C-alpha positions as CSV (number, residue, x, y, z in Angstrom):
1,X,39.2,-111.1,56.1
2,X,36.1,-112.8,54.7
3,X,36.2,-116.5,54.7
4,X,34.2,-119.0,52.7
5,X,32.5,-120.1,56.0
6,X,31.3,-116.5,56.7
7,X,30.0,-116.1,53.1
8,X,28.0,-119.4,53.5
9,X,26.7,-118.2,56.8
10,X,25.5,-114.9,55.3
11,X,23.8,-116.8,52.5
12,X,22.0,-119.1,54.9
13,X,20.9,-116.1,57.0
14,X,19.7,-114.2,54.0
15,X,17.8,-117.3,52.8
16,X,16.1,-117.7,56.2
17,X,15.1,-114.0,56.2
18,X,13.6,-114.3,52.7
19,X,11.7,-117.5,53.8
20,X,10.4,-115.8,56.9
21,X,9.2,-112.9,54.9
22,X,7.5,-115.1,52.4
23,X,5.8,-117.1,55.1
24,X,4.7,-113.9,56.8
25,X,3.1,-112.5,53.7
26,X,1.4,-115.7,52.6
27,X,0.5,-117.3,56.0
28,X,-2.9,-115.7,56.2
29,X,-4.2,-118.1,53.6
30,X,-2.8,-121.0,55.6
31,X,-5.0,-120.3,58.6
32,X,-8.1,-118.5,57.2
33,X,-10.9,-120.3,55.4
34,X,-11.1,-119.4,51.7
35,X,-14.3,-117.6,50.9
36,X,-14.7,-119.5,47.6
37,X,-15.0,-122.7,49.5
38,X,-18.1,-121.5,51.5
39,X,-21.6,-122.4,50.0
40,X,-24.1,-119.5,50.3
41,X,-27.1,-118.1,48.5
42,X,-25.7,-115.5,46.2
43,X,-29.0,-113.6,45.8
44,X,-31.8,-112.6,48.1
45,X,-33.4,-116.1,48.2
46,X,-32.5,-119.3,50.0
47,X,-31.0,-122.6,48.8
48,X,-31.8,-126.0,50.4
49,X,-32.2,-129.6,49.5
50,X,-35.1,-131.8,50.5
51,X,-34.7,-135.4,49.2
52,X,-34.5,-135.1,45.4
53,X,-35.8,-131.5,45.5
54,X,-33.1,-128.8,45.1
55,X,-34.6,-125.5,46.0
56,X,-32.7,-122.5,44.6
57,X,-33.1,-118.8,45.3
58,X,-36.5,-119.2,46.8
59,X,-38.2,-116.2,48.5
60,X,-41.7,-114.7,49.0
61,X,-42.6,-111.5,47.2
62,X,-45.5,-109.9,49.1
63,X,-47.7,-106.9,48.9
64,X,-47.4,-104.0,51.3
65,X,-49.7,-105.5,53.9
66,X,-47.8,-108.8,53.9
67,X,-51.0,-110.7,53.2
68,X,-50.6,-112.5,49.8
69,X,-47.2,-113.6,48.7
70,X,-45.9,-115.1,45.5
71,X,-43.1,-117.7,45.6
72,X,-40.3,-117.1,43.2
73,X,-37.2,-119.2,42.7
74,X,-36.5,-122.6,41.1
75,X,-37.1,-126.2,42.2
76,X,-34.9,-128.8,40.5
77,X,-35.8,-132.5,40.6
78,X,-32.7,-134.7,40.5
79,X,-34.7,-137.9,40.8
80,X,-36.0,-140.4,38.2
81,X,-39.7,-139.8,39.0
82,X,-41.9,-136.7,39.3
83,X,-42.1,-135.1,42.7
84,X,-44.4,-132.8,44.6
85,X,-42.9,-130.4,47.0
86,X,-45.2,-129.1,49.7
87,X,-44.4,-125.6,51.1
88,X,-46.1,-124.4,54.2
89,X,-45.2,-121.0,55.6
90,X,-46.4,-119.8,59.0
91,X,-50.1,-120.3,59.5
92,X,-51.0,-120.0,55.8
93,X,-52.3,-123.0,53.9
94,X,-49.7,-125.2,52.3
95,X,-49.0,-125.0,48.5
96,X,-47.6,-127.7,46.3
97,X,-45.0,-127.3,43.6
98,X,-44.9,-130.2,41.0
99,X,-41.5,-130.9,39.3
100,X,-41.0,-133.5,36.5
101,X,-38.3,-136.2,36.8
102,X,-34.9,-134.8,36.0
103,X,-36.5,-131.4,35.4
104,X,-37.1,-128.0,37.0
105,X,-39.9,-125.7,37.8
106,X,-39.2,-122.0,37.6
107,X,-41.8,-120.2,39.8
108,X,-41.3,-116.9,38.0
109,X,-42.9,-118.3,34.9
110,X,-46.6,-117.5,34.7
111,X,-47.4,-121.2,34.1
112,X,-46.0,-122.0,37.5
113,X,-47.3,-119.0,39.4
114,X,-47.7,-120.0,43.1
115,X,-49.4,-117.6,45.5
116,X,-49.8,-118.1,49.3
117,X,-52.8,-116.3,50.7
118,X,-52.9,-114.9,54.2
119,X,-49.1,-115.2,54.7
120,X,-49.3,-112.5,57.4
121,X,-45.6,-111.7,57.3
122,X,-44.4,-108.2,56.3
123,X,-41.7,-107.4,53.8
124,X,-38.2,-107.4,55.4
125,X,-39.1,-110.3,57.7
126,X,-38.5,-114.0,57.3
127,X,-41.2,-116.7,57.1
128,X,-40.5,-119.9,59.0
129,X,-41.3,-122.5,56.3
130,X,-41.6,-126.3,56.2
131,X,-40.7,-128.1,52.9
132,X,-41.9,-131.7,52.5
133,X,-41.4,-134.2,49.7
134,X,-41.0,-138.0,49.6
135,X,-41.3,-138.3,53.3
136,X,-38.4,-135.9,53.9
137,X,-39.0,-132.6,55.7
138,X,-36.8,-129.5,56.2
139,X,-37.6,-126.3,58.1
140,X,-36.0,-123.1,56.8
141,X,-36.4,-119.3,57.3
142,X,-37.4,-117.8,53.9
143,X,-37.0,-114.0,53.2
144,X,-40.0,-111.9,52.4
145,X,-39.5,-109.0,50.0
146,X,-41.8,-106.5,48.3
147,X,-41.5,-104.3,45.2
148,X,-39.0,-101.9,46.7
149,X,-36.4,-103.4,44.3
150,X,-37.5,-103.1,40.7
151,X,-36.7,-106.7,39.8
152,X,-39.4,-108.0,42.2
153,X,-42.2,-105.5,41.2
154,X,-43.7,-107.8,38.5
155,X,-44.2,-110.5,41.1
156,X,-46.1,-108.5,43.8
157,X,-49.6,-110.1,44.2
158,X,-52.2,-107.5,43.2
159,X,-49.6,-105.4,41.5
160,X,-47.0,-102.9,42.7
161,X,-48.4,-99.6,43.8
162,X,-45.2,-97.7,44.7
163,X,-46.6,-96.2,47.9
164,X,-44.1,-98.2,50.0
165,X,-41.2,-96.4,48.2
166,X,-42.7,-92.9,47.9
167,X,-40.6,-91.8,50.8
168,X,-37.5,-92.7,48.9
169,X,-38.0,-90.2,46.1
170,X,-36.3,-86.8,46.5
171,X,-38.8,-84.0,47.1
172,X,-38.6,-81.0,44.7
173,X,-36.7,-78.0,46.1
174,X,-38.9,-75.2,47.3
175,X,-38.3,-71.7,46.0
176,X,-36.6,-69.3,48.2
177,X,-34.4,-71.8,50.0
């Protein structure tokens, strides 16, 4: 004979089982960090802040020998006065990027073309770089790329020759094989 007390007990047991199952399915989110809450550079370049200068997606695009390198990326000035951001990579001479107050400088634009001579770092490596503005200094490792990816070919100092990617093209099939 089933009593009201037994029915209530079964309901409580079933509710606890459903709650345990729901917790088991959703508990991963309770102990793992959400990937959307992590800040990261979504492209090949780096992001960093130095005083009022916000450096976004910055990288060096170099020729095959790794001698000359063009800076690409954007520097944003969140301050109320113009700023100069000095960028010094490795043993190469420092360059300066000027950014107007509450403005930005896009280094991909021809008017803002900034080339570092004698970088001496080959594509695929990182350049230890010092960023200085308004008395603040940050050191950061900046990626060095070449024209292997088509989107960077227009920025290779001296032009892109394609010899660094020749080995990536399929060779024609020989007859008789």
